Every structure is written in C-alpha cells, then in structure tokens.
N, CA, C, O and the ligand as a Tripos MOL2 file, in Angstrom:
@<TRIPOS>MOLECULE
protein
  249   247    63     0     0
PROTEIN
NO_CHARGES

@<TRIPOS>ATOM
      1 N          29.0980   15.2990  -10.9000 N.3       1 MET1
      2 CA         27.8610   14.8830  -11.4310 C.3       1 MET1
      3 C          26.8650   14.8280  -10.3640 C.2       1 MET1
      4 O          26.9270   13.8310   -9.6440 O.2       1 MET1
      5 N          25.9060   15.7440  -10.0970 N.am      2 ALA2
      6 CA         24.8890   15.7580   -9.4010 C.3       2 ALA2
      7 C          23.7800   15.5490   -9.6910 C.2       2 ALA2
      8 O          23.1880   16.2360  -10.5240 O.2       2 ALA2
      9 N          23.1740   14.4160   -8.9840 N.am      3 ARG3
     10 CA         21.8290   14.0350   -9.1510 C.3       3 ARG3
     11 C          21.1210   14.0980   -7.9000 C.2       3 ARG3
     12 O          21.5760   13.6280   -6.8580 O.2       3 ARG3
     13 N          20.0200   14.6710   -7.9970 N.am      4 TYR4
     14 CA         19.2840   14.8690   -6.7540 C.3       4 TYR4
     15 C          17.9850   13.9170   -6.7360 C.2       4 TYR4
     16 O          17.1090   13.6890   -7.5700 O.2       4 TYR4
     17 N          18.2600   13.4180   -5.3110 N.am      5 PHE5
     18 CA         17.0130   12.2270   -5.0220 C.3       5 PHE5
     19 C          16.0040   12.9170   -4.0840 C.2       5 PHE5
     20 O          16.4650   13.8440   -3.4170 O.2       5 PHE5
     21 N          14.7060   12.6150   -3.9260 N.am      6 ASN6
     22 CA         14.0800   12.9550   -2.8580 C.3       6 ASN6
     23 C          14.1160   11.7940   -1.9170 C.2       6 ASN6
     24 O          14.1650   10.6220   -2.2930 O.2       6 ASN6
     25 N          14.0860   12.2110   -0.5940 N.am      7 THR7
     26 CA         14.4530   11.2120    0.3570 C.3       7 THR7
     27 C          13.0370   11.0220    0.9850 C.2       7 THR7
     28 O          12.3150   11.9570    1.3290 O.2       7 THR7
     29 N          12.7060    9.6000    1.1010 N.am      8 CYS8
     30 CA         11.5230    9.2800    1.6280 C.3       8 CYS8
     31 C          11.6840    9.6320    3.2970 C.2       8 CYS8
     32 O          12.6710    9.3060    3.9570 O.2       8 CYS8
     33 N          10.5690   10.3230    3.8000 N.am      9 PRO9
     34 CA         10.6080   10.6730    5.0860 C.3       9 PRO9
     35 C          10.2340    9.6930    6.1200 C.2       9 PRO9
     36 O          10.2200    9.9900    7.3140 O.2       9 PRO9
     37 N           9.8960    8.3950    5.6190 N.am     10 HIS10
     38 CA          9.4250    7.4240    6.4260 C.3      10 HIS10
     39 C          10.5150    6.4470    6.4930 C.2      10 HIS10
     40 O          10.7470    6.0240    7.6250 O.2      10 HIS10
     41 N          11.2930    5.9580    5.4600 N.am     11 CYS11
     42 CA         12.1410    4.9270    5.3420 C.3      11 CYS11
     43 C          13.4840    5.4290    5.1370 C.2      11 CYS11
     44 O          14.4590    4.7580    5.4750 O.2      11 CYS11
     45 N          13.6080    6.7540    4.5160 N.am     12 GLY12
     46 CA         15.0390    7.2270    4.2080 C.3      12 GLY12
     47 C          15.3670    6.6720    2.7440 C.2      12 GLY12
     48 O          16.4300    6.9540    2.1900 O.2      12 GLY12
     49 N          14.6270    6.0610    2.2950 N.am     13 GLY13
     50 CA         15.0940    5.5780    0.9510 C.3      13 GLY13
     51 C          15.2840    6.8130   -0.0540 C.2      13 GLY13
     52 O          14.8470    7.9170    0.2710 O.2      13 GLY13
     53 N          15.9470    6.6170   -1.2930 N.am     14 ASN14
     54 CA         16.3050    7.5180   -2.1720 C.3      14 ASN14
     55 C          15.2530    7.4910   -3.1980 C.2      14 ASN14
     56 O          15.1770    6.3250   -3.5850 O.2      14 ASN14
     57 N          14.2920    8.3320   -3.9040 N.am     15 LEU15
     58 CA         13.4290    8.5110   -4.6400 C.3      15 LEU15
     59 C          13.6860    9.3270   -5.8180 C.2      15 LEU15
     60 O          14.2070   10.4290   -5.6490 O.2      15 LEU15
     61 N          13.3810    8.9190   -7.0230 N.am     16 ASP16
     62 CA         13.5380    9.8450   -8.1590 C.3      16 ASP16
     63 C          12.3210   10.8810   -7.9940 C.2      16 ASP16
     64 O          11.1920   10.6260   -7.5760 O.2      16 ASP16
     65 N          12.7740   11.9730   -8.3780 N.am     17 PRO17
     66 CA         11.6560   13.1230   -8.4230 C.3      17 PRO17
     67 C          10.4260   12.6170   -8.8040 C.2      17 PRO17
     68 O          10.3120   11.9000   -9.7980 O.2      17 PRO17
     69 N           9.4330   12.9490   -8.0490 N.am     18 GLY18
     70 CA          7.9670   12.4270   -8.4330 C.3      18 GLY18
     71 C           7.7010   10.9150   -8.2460 C.2      18 GLY18
     72 O           6.6570   10.3660   -8.6000 O.2      18 GLY18
     73 N           8.7920   10.2710   -7.6310 N.am     19 GLU19
     74 CA          8.3580    8.8990   -7.4600 C.3      19 GLU19
     75 C           8.1300    8.5770   -5.9580 C.2      19 GLU19
     76 O           8.7970    9.0080   -5.0170 O.2      19 GLU19
     77 N           6.9900    7.6800   -5.9050 N.am     20 LYS20
     78 CA          6.5890    7.5220   -4.4370 C.3      20 LYS20
     79 C           7.1050    6.2310   -3.9460 C.2      20 LYS20
     80 O           7.1740    5.2360   -4.6680 O.2      20 LYS20
     81 N           7.4920    6.2600   -2.6190 N.am     21 CYS21
     82 CA          8.3580    5.4490   -2.1990 C.3      21 CYS21
     83 C           7.2220    3.8730   -1.8060 C.2      21 CYS21
     84 O           6.1140    3.9780   -1.2810 O.2      21 CYS21
     85 N           7.7550    2.7700   -2.1470 N.am     22 ASP22
     86 CA          7.0200    1.8080   -1.9170 C.3      22 ASP22
     87 C           6.5320    1.3460   -0.4050 C.2      22 ASP22
     88 O           5.6190    0.5450   -0.2020 O.2      22 ASP22
     89 N           7.2950    1.9860    0.5900 N.am     23 CYS23
     90 CA          6.9220    1.6260    1.9270 C.3      23 CYS23
     91 C           5.5680    2.1750    2.1980 C.2      23 CYS23
     92 O           4.8220    1.6070    2.9950 O.2      23 CYS23
     93 N           5.1800    3.3810    1.4950 N.am     24 GLN24
     94 CA          3.7550    3.8850    1.9210 C.3      24 GLN24
     95 C           2.8520    2.9940    1.3740 C.2      24 GLN24
     96 O           1.8260    2.6990    1.9870 O.2      24 GLN24
     97 N           3.1780    2.4240    0.0430 N.am     25 GLU25
     98 CA          1.9270    1.5460   -0.6270 C.3      25 GLU25
     99 C           1.8870    0.4940    0.3690 C.2      25 GLU25
    100 O           0.7980    0.3090    0.9120 O.2      25 GLU25
    101 N           2.7460   -0.1400    0.6690 N.am     26 GLU26
    102 CA          2.7320   -1.5840    1.6000 C.3      26 GLU26
    103 C           1.8400   -1.0810    2.9150 C.2      26 GLU26
    104 O           0.8510   -1.7390    3.2380 O.2      26 GLU26
    105 N           2.2210    0.0990    3.6560 N.am     27 ARG27
    106 CA          1.4690    0.5330    4.8580 C.3      27 ARG27
    107 C          -0.0830    0.7680    4.3110 C.2      27 ARG27
    108 O          -0.9990    0.1620    4.8670 O.2      27 ARG27
    109 N          -0.3210    1.5830    3.3100 N.am     28 VAL28
    110 CA         -1.8010    1.5460    2.9050 C.3      28 VAL28
    111 C          -2.4580    0.2370    2.6520 C.2      28 VAL28
    112 O          -3.5990    0.0560    3.0770 O.2      28 VAL28
    113 N          -1.8650   -0.6390    2.0300 N.am     29 ALA29
    114 CA         -2.3370   -1.9470    1.5840 C.3      29 ALA29
    115 C          -2.5630   -2.7270    3.1360 C.2      29 ALA29
    116 O          -3.5260   -3.4730    3.3180 O.2      29 ALA29
    117 N          -1.6060   -2.4610    4.1440 N.am     30 LYS30
    118 CA         -1.9090   -3.3160    5.3170 C.3      30 LYS30
    119 C          -3.3880   -2.6560    5.9580 C.2      30 LYS30
    120 O          -4.2920   -3.3250    6.4590 O.2      30 LYS30
    121 N          -3.3670   -1.2270    5.8000 N.am     31 GLU31
    122 CA         -4.5930   -0.7020    6.5940 C.3      31 GLU31
    123 C          -5.6700   -1.1050    5.8980 C.2      31 GLU31
    124 O          -6.6060   -1.3750    6.6500 O.2      31 GLU31
    125 N          -5.9700   -1.2920    4.4460 N.am     32 LYS32
    126 CA         -6.8420   -1.6470    3.6240 C.3      32 LYS32
    127 C          -7.2590   -2.8860    4.3090 C.2      32 LYS32
    128 O          -8.3820   -3.0660    4.7790 O.2      32 LYS32
    129 N          -6.2030   -3.7970    4.3390 N.am     33 ASN33
    130 CA         -6.5020   -5.2750    4.8860 C.3      33 ASN33
    131 C          -7.1800   -5.2410    6.1620 C.2      33 ASN33
    132 O          -8.1230   -6.0200    6.3000 O.2      33 ASN33
    133 N          -6.8430   -4.4140    7.1990 N.am     34 MET34
    134 CA         -7.3280   -4.3210    8.2420 C.3      34 MET34
    135 C          -8.7020   -4.0530    8.2860 C.2      34 MET34
    136 O          -9.4140   -4.4600    9.2040 O.2      34 MET34
    137 N          -9.1760   -3.2880    7.1980 N.am     35 GLN35
    138 CA        -10.5540   -2.6330    7.2050 C.3      35 GLN35
    139 C         -11.3420   -3.8110    6.4330 C.2      35 GLN35
    140 O         -12.5500   -3.9690    6.6110 O.2      35 GLN35
    141 N         -10.6560   -4.5540    5.6450 N.am     36 SER36
    142 CA        -11.3240   -5.6330    5.1320 C.3      36 SER36
    143 C         -11.6840   -6.5520    6.1440 C.2      36 SER36
    144 O         -12.8360   -6.9860    6.1660 O.2      36 SER36
    145 N         -10.8150   -6.9210    7.0210 N.am     37 LEU37
    146 CA        -11.0830   -7.8120    8.1860 C.3      37 LEU37
    147 C         -12.3410   -7.3750    9.0190 C.2      37 LEU37
    148 O         -13.2080   -8.1940    9.3240 O.2      37 LEU37
    149 N         -12.4120   -5.9130    9.4090 N.am     38 PHE38
    150 CA        -13.5800   -5.6500    9.9750 C.3      38 PHE38
    151 C         -14.9870   -5.6140    9.0620 C.2      38 PHE38
    152 O         -16.0820   -5.8530    9.5720 O.2      38 PHE38
    153 N         -14.8500   -5.3550    7.9540 N.am     39 MET39
    154 CA        -15.9070   -5.5660    7.1110 C.3      39 MET39
    155 C         -16.4130   -6.8500    7.0340 C.2      39 MET39
    156 O         -17.6230   -7.0390    6.9170 O.2      39 MET39
    157 N         -15.4590   -7.9220    7.0970 N.am     40 SER40
    158 CA        -15.9660   -9.2670    6.8560 C.3      40 SER40
    159 C         -16.6980   -9.6740    7.9530 C.2      40 SER40
    160 O         -17.3130  -10.7390    7.9080 O.2      40 SER40
    161 N         -16.7180   -8.8320    9.1260 N.am     41 GLY41
    162 CA        -17.2190   -9.5150   10.3670 C.3      41 GLY41
    163 C         -18.6360   -9.0210   10.0950 C.2      41 GLY41
    164 O         -19.3680   -9.4060   11.0070 O.2      41 GLY41
    165 N         -19.2580   -8.3480    9.2260 N.am     42 LYS42
    166 CA        -20.4470   -8.1370    8.9650 C.3      42 LYS42
    167 C         -21.3910   -9.1030    8.2730 C.2      42 LYS42
    168 O         -22.6150   -9.2110    8.3480 O.2      42 LYS42
    169 N         -20.4410   -9.8040    7.5480 N.am     43 GLY43
    170 CA        -21.0760  -10.8820    6.7650 C.3      43 GLY43
    171 C         -21.8310  -10.0130    5.4750 C.2      43 GLY43
    172 O         -22.2030   -8.8420    5.5510 O.2      43 GLY43
    173 N         -21.9430  -10.8420    4.3660 N.am     44 GLY44
    174 CA        -22.6450  -10.4220    3.2250 C.3      44 GLY44
    175 C         -21.6550   -9.6680    2.4790 C.2      44 GLY44
    176 O         -22.0320   -9.3950    1.3390 O.2      44 GLY44
    177 N         -20.5090   -9.2560    2.7870 N.am     45 GLN45
    178 CA        -19.6090   -8.3660    1.9210 C.3      45 GLN45
    179 C         -18.2510   -9.1240    1.7380 C.2      45 GLN45
    180 O         -17.1410   -8.6130    1.5880 O.2      45 GLN45
    181 N         -18.6000  -10.5460    1.7850 N.am     46 MET46
    182 CA        -17.2420  -11.1320    1.9270 C.3      46 MET46
    183 C         -16.4560  -10.9800    0.6140 C.2      46 MET46
    184 O         -15.2370  -10.8080    0.6490 O.2      46 MET46
    185 N         -17.1970  -11.0470   -0.6480 N.am     47 MET47
    186 CA        -16.7070  -11.1020   -1.9260 C.3      47 MET47
    187 C         -16.0540   -9.7720   -2.0150 C.2      47 MET47
    188 O         -14.9040   -9.7390   -2.4530 O.2      47 MET47
    189 N         -16.6460   -8.6590   -1.6510 N.am     48 LEU48
    190 CA        -15.9660   -7.4140   -1.9090 C.3      48 LEU48
    191 C         -14.7110   -7.2990   -1.1430 C.2      48 LEU48
    192 O         -13.7040   -6.8390   -1.6810 O.2      48 LEU48
    193 N         -14.7180   -7.6890    0.0800 N.am     49 CYS49
    194 CA        -13.4960   -7.9490    0.8030 C.3      49 CYS49
    195 C         -12.5570   -8.8300    0.2680 C.2      49 CYS49
    196 O         -11.3790   -8.5170    0.4400 O.2      49 CYS49
    197 N         -12.7940   -9.8290   -0.3230 N.am     50 PHE50
    198 CA        -11.8240  -10.4880   -1.0160 C.3      50 PHE50
    199 C         -10.9580   -9.8150   -2.2290 C.2      50 PHE50
    200 O          -9.7610   -9.8860   -2.5060 O.2      50 PHE50
    201 N         -12.1200   -9.0940   -2.8710 N.am     51 MET51
    202 CA        -11.4620   -8.3480   -4.1950 C.3      51 MET51
    203 C         -10.4510   -7.1240   -3.6960 C.2      51 MET51
    204 O          -9.4350   -6.8520   -4.3350 O.2      51 MET51
    205 N         -10.8100   -6.4640   -2.5660 N.am     52 LYS52
    206 CA        -10.2190   -5.4380   -2.0610 C.3      52 LYS52
    207 C          -8.8450   -6.2010   -1.6040 C.2      52 LYS52
    208 O          -7.7890   -5.6640   -1.9400 O.2      52 LYS52
    209 N          -8.8050   -7.1640   -1.0170 N.am     53 GLU53
    210 CA         -7.3350   -7.9460   -0.6600 C.3      53 GLU53
    211 C          -6.6310   -8.2150   -1.6870 C.2      53 GLU53
    212 O          -5.4360   -7.9200   -1.7010 O.2      53 GLU53
    213 N          -7.2430   -8.8310   -2.7490 N.am     54 GLU54
    214 CA         -6.4160   -9.1200   -4.0100 C.3      54 GLU54
    215 C          -5.7860   -7.9500   -4.5470 C.2      54 GLU54
    216 O          -4.6330   -8.0480   -4.9670 O.2      54 GLU54
    217 N          -6.4970   -6.6690   -4.5930 N.am     55 ARG55
    218 CA         -5.8140   -5.5940   -5.2470 C.3      55 ARG55
    219 C          -4.7490   -5.0660   -4.3510 C.2      55 ARG55
    220 O          -3.7620   -4.4930   -4.8130 O.2      55 ARG55
    221 N          -4.9610   -5.2770   -2.8960 N.am     56 ALA56
    222 CA         -3.9530   -4.6980   -2.0980 C.3      56 ALA56
    223 C          -2.6440   -5.3650   -2.3060 C.2      56 ALA56
    224 O          -1.5850   -4.7370   -2.3410 O.2      56 ALA56
    225 N          -2.7460   -6.7510   -2.4550 N.am     57 VAL57
    226 CA         -1.5740   -7.6870   -2.7260 C.3      57 VAL57
    227 C          -0.9040   -7.2630   -3.9800 C.2      57 VAL57
    228 O           0.3000   -7.0350   -4.0990 O.2      57 VAL57
    229 N          -1.7650   -7.1860   -4.8560 N.am     58 GLU58
    230 CA         -1.1650   -6.7980   -6.2070 C.3      58 GLU58
    231 C          -0.3640   -5.4870   -6.3040 C.2      58 GLU58
    232 O           0.6210   -5.3610   -7.0310 O.2      58 GLU58
    233 N          -0.8470   -4.5570   -5.5440 N.am     59 LYS59
    234 CA         -0.1200   -3.3220   -5.2660 C.3      59 LYS59
    235 C           1.2150   -3.3280   -4.5680 C.2      59 LYS59
    236 O           2.2090   -2.7280   -4.9780 O.2      59 LYS59
    237 N           1.1330   -4.1970   -3.2760 N.am     60 ALA60
    238 CA          2.3750   -4.5000   -2.6200 C.3      60 ALA60
    239 C           3.5360   -5.0900   -3.3990 C.2      60 ALA60
    240 O           4.7280   -4.8330   -3.2270 O.2      60 ALA60
    241 N           2.9690   -5.9720   -4.3350 N.am     61 VAL61
    242 CA          4.0360   -6.7650   -5.0310 C.3      61 VAL61
    243 C           4.7170   -5.9280   -6.1570 C.2      61 VAL61
    244 O           5.9010   -6.0800   -6.4560 O.2      61 VAL61
    245 N           3.8180   -4.9620   -6.8070 N.am     62 VAL62
    246 CA          4.3410   -4.3080   -7.8380 C.3      62 VAL62
    247 C           5.1210   -3.1460   -7.1490 C.2      62 VAL62
    248 O           5.7390   -2.3280   -7.8300 O.2      62 VAL62
    249 ZN          9.7300    4.8010    2.1550 Zn       63 ZN63
@<TRIPOS>BOND
     1     1     2 1
     2     2     3 1
     3     3     4 2
     4     3     5 am
     5     5     6 1
     6     6     7 1
     7     7     8 2
     8     7     9 am
     9     9    10 1
    10    10    11 1
    11    11    12 2
    12    11    13 am
    13    13    14 1
    14    14    15 1
    15    15    16 2
    16    15    17 am
    17    17    18 1
    18    18    19 1
    19    19    20 2
    20    19    21 am
    21    21    22 1
    22    22    23 1
    23    23    24 2
    24    23    25 am
    25    25    26 1
    26    26    27 1
    27    27    28 2
    28    27    29 am
    29    29    30 1
    30    30    31 1
    31    31    32 2
    32    31    33 am
    33    33    34 1
    34    34    35 1
    35    35    36 2
    36    35    37 am
    37    37    38 1
    38    38    39 1
    39    39    40 2
    40    39    41 am
    41    41    42 1
    42    42    43 1
    43    43    44 2
    44    43    45 am
    45    45    46 1
    46    46    47 1
    47    47    48 2
    48    47    49 am
    49    49    50 1
    50    50    51 1
    51    51    52 2
    52    51    53 am
    53    53    54 1
    54    54    55 1
    55    55    56 2
    56    55    57 am
    57    57    58 1
    58    58    59 1
    59    59    60 2
    60    59    61 am
    61    61    62 1
    62    62    63 1
    63    63    64 2
    64    63    65 am
    65    65    66 1
    66    66    67 1
    67    67    68 2
    68    67    69 am
    69    69    70 1
    70    70    71 1
    71    71    72 2
    72    71    73 am
    73    73    74 1
    74    74    75 1
    75    75    76 2
    76    75    77 am
    77    77    78 1
    78    78    79 1
    79    79    80 2
    80    79    81 am
    81    81    82 1
    82    82    83 1
    83    83    84 2
    84    83    85 am
    85    85    86 1
    86    86    87 1
    87    87    88 2
    88    87    89 am
    89    89    90 1
    90    90    91 1
    91    91    92 2
    92    91    93 am
    93    93    94 1
    94    94    95 1
    95    95    96 2
    96    95    97 am
    97    97    98 1
    98    98    99 1
    99    99   100 2
   100    99   101 am
   101   101   102 1
   102   102   103 1
   103   103   104 2
   104   103   105 am
   105   105   106 1
   106   106   107 1
   107   107   108 2
   108   107   109 am
   109   109   110 1
   110   110   111 1
   111   111   112 2
   112   111   113 am
   113   113   114 1
   114   114   115 1
   115   115   116 2
   116   115   117 am
   117   117   118 1
   118   118   119 1
   119   119   120 2
   120   119   121 am
   121   121   122 1
   122   122   123 1
   123   123   124 2
   124   123   125 am
   125   125   126 1
   126   126   127 1
   127   127   128 2
   128   127   129 am
   129   129   130 1
   130   130   131 1
   131   131   132 2
   132   131   133 am
   133   133   134 1
   134   134   135 1
   135   135   136 2
   136   135   137 am
   137   137   138 1
   138   138   139 1
   139   139   140 2
   140   139   141 am
   141   141   142 1
   142   142   143 1
   143   143   144 2
   144   143   145 am
   145   145   146 1
   146   146   147 1
   147   147   148 2
   148   147   149 am
   149   149   150 1
   150   150   151 1
   151   151   152 2
   152   151   153 am
   153   153   154 1
   154   154   155 1
   155   155   156 2
   156   155   157 am
   157   157   158 1
   158   158   159 1
   159   159   160 2
   160   159   161 am
   161   161   162 1
   162   162   163 1
   163   163   164 2
   164   163   165 am
   165   165   166 1
   166   166   167 1
   167   167   168 2
   168   167   169 am
   169   169   170 1
   170   170   171 1
   171   171   172 2
   172   171   173 am
   173   173   174 1
   174   174   175 1
   175   175   176 2
   176   175   177 am
   177   177   178 1
   178   178   179 1
   179   179   180 2
   180   179   181 am
   181   181   182 1
   182   182   183 1
   183   183   184 2
   184   183   185 am
   185   185   186 1
   186   186   187 1
   187   187   188 2
   188   187   189 am
   189   189   190 1
   190   190   191 1
   191   191   192 2
   192   191   193 am
   193   193   194 1
   194   194   195 1
   195   195   196 2
   196   195   197 am
   197   197   198 1
   198   198   199 1
   199   199   200 2
   200   199   201 am
   201   201   202 1
   202   202   203 1
   203   203   204 2
   204   203   205 am
   205   205   206 1
   206   206   207 1
   207   207   208 2
   208   207   209 am
   209   209   210 1
   210   210   211 1
   211   211   212 2
   212   211   213 am
   213   213   214 1
   214   214   215 1
   215   215   216 2
   216   215   217 am
   217   217   218 1
   218   218   219 1
   219   219   220 2
   220   219   221 am
   221   221   222 1
   222   222   223 1
   223   223   224 2
   224   223   225 am
   225   225   226 1
   226   226   227 1
   227   227   228 2
   228   227   229 am
   229   229   230 1
   230   230   231 1
   231   231   232 2
   232   231   233 am
   233   233   234 1
   234   234   235 1
   235   235   236 2
   236   235   237 am
   237   237   238 1
   238   238   239 1
   239   239   240 2
   240   239   241 am
   241   241   242 1
   242   242   243 1
   243   243   244 2
   244   243   245 am
   245   245   246 1
   246   246   247 1
   247   247   248 2
@<TRIPOS>SUBSTRUCTURE
     1 MET1         2 RESIDUE 1 A MET
     2 ALA2         6 RESIDUE 1 A ALA
     3 ARG3        10 RESIDUE 1 A ARG
     4 TYR4        14 RESIDUE 1 A TYR
     5 PHE5        18 RESIDUE 1 A PHE
     6 ASN6        22 RESIDUE 1 A ASN
     7 THR7        26 RESIDUE 1 A THR
     8 CYS8        30 RESIDUE 1 A CYS
     9 PRO9        34 RESIDUE 1 A PRO
    10 HIS10       38 RESIDUE 1 A HIS
    11 CYS11       42 RESIDUE 1 A CYS
    12 GLY12       46 RESIDUE 1 A GLY
    13 GLY13       50 RESIDUE 1 A GLY
    14 ASN14       54 RESIDUE 1 A ASN
    15 LEU15       58 RESIDUE 1 A LEU
    16 ASP16       62 RESIDUE 1 A ASP
    17 PRO17       66 RESIDUE 1 A PRO
    18 GLY18       70 RESIDUE 1 A GLY
    19 GLU19       74 RESIDUE 1 A GLU
    20 LYS20       78 RESIDUE 1 A LYS
    21 CYS21       82 RESIDUE 1 A CYS
    22 ASP22       86 RESIDUE 1 A ASP
    23 CYS23       90 RESIDUE 1 A CYS
    24 GLN24       94 RESIDUE 1 A GLN
    25 GLU25       98 RESIDUE 1 A GLU
    26 GLU26      102 RESIDUE 1 A GLU
    27 ARG27      106 RESIDUE 1 A ARG
    28 VAL28      110 RESIDUE 1 A VAL
    29 ALA29      114 RESIDUE 1 A ALA
    30 LYS30      118 RESIDUE 1 A LYS
    31 GLU31      122 RESIDUE 1 A GLU
    32 LYS32      126 RESIDUE 1 A LYS
    33 ASN33      130 RESIDUE 1 A ASN
    34 MET34      134 RESIDUE 1 A MET
    35 GLN35      138 RESIDUE 1 A GLN
    36 SER36      142 RESIDUE 1 A SER
    37 LEU37      146 RESIDUE 1 A LEU
    38 PHE38      150 RESIDUE 1 A PHE
    39 MET39      154 RESIDUE 1 A MET
    40 SER40      158 RESIDUE 1 A SER
    41 GLY41      162 RESIDUE 1 A GLY
    42 LYS42      166 RESIDUE 1 A LYS
    43 GLY43      170 RESIDUE 1 A GLY
    44 GLY44      174 RESIDUE 1 A GLY
    45 GLN45      178 RESIDUE 1 A GLN
    46 MET46      182 RESIDUE 1 A MET
    47 MET47      186 RESIDUE 1 A MET
    48 LEU48      190 RESIDUE 1 A LEU
    49 CYS49      194 RESIDUE 1 A CYS
    50 PHE50      198 RESIDUE 1 A PHE
    51 MET51      202 RESIDUE 1 A MET
    52 LYS52      206 RESIDUE 1 A LYS
    53 GLU53      210 RESIDUE 1 A GLU
    54 GLU54      214 RESIDUE 1 A GLU
    55 ARG55      218 RESIDUE 1 A ARG
    56 ALA56      222 RESIDUE 1 A ALA
    57 VAL57      226 RESIDUE 1 A VAL
    58 GLU58      230 RESIDUE 1 A GLU
    59 LYS59      234 RESIDUE 1 A LYS
    60 ALA60      238 RESIDUE 1 A ALA
    61 VAL61      242 RESIDUE 1 A VAL
    62 VAL62      246 RESIDUE 1 A VAL
    63 ZN63       249 GROUP 0 **** ****
C-alpha cells in the first residue's frame, strides 16, 4: 500500500498532495501581527490593525 505524501520542507510534516502545512500559515500570521504592531504606532489605523489581527488569529486556529 503505497501512499505518497508531500513533506513540508520547513517542519518535516507529512502533507496530502496539494495541502499546505499549518506551520507556514502560523509564520505568516506572526509576520502580519508584527506589521500590525508597526502600523499601530502611526495612530489612526488602530481599527484596521485590530481587524487584521483577528483574521490572523482565525487563520492560526483553523
Ligand atoms: Zn510545516
């Protein structure tokens, strides 16, 4: 019974063909959070930043 997996080059996890590994989504979400922090320093864009953080958290959870 041969079943082929793609291997995530970042964490070594087994992925179904076409599946994206969660570890990358988490990394992207963290980077977005970092950007949000920088943006919040400007002021006036706080709402936008909060919305982005919420979306990032949702992605990380799913
Ligand atoms: Zn991975």
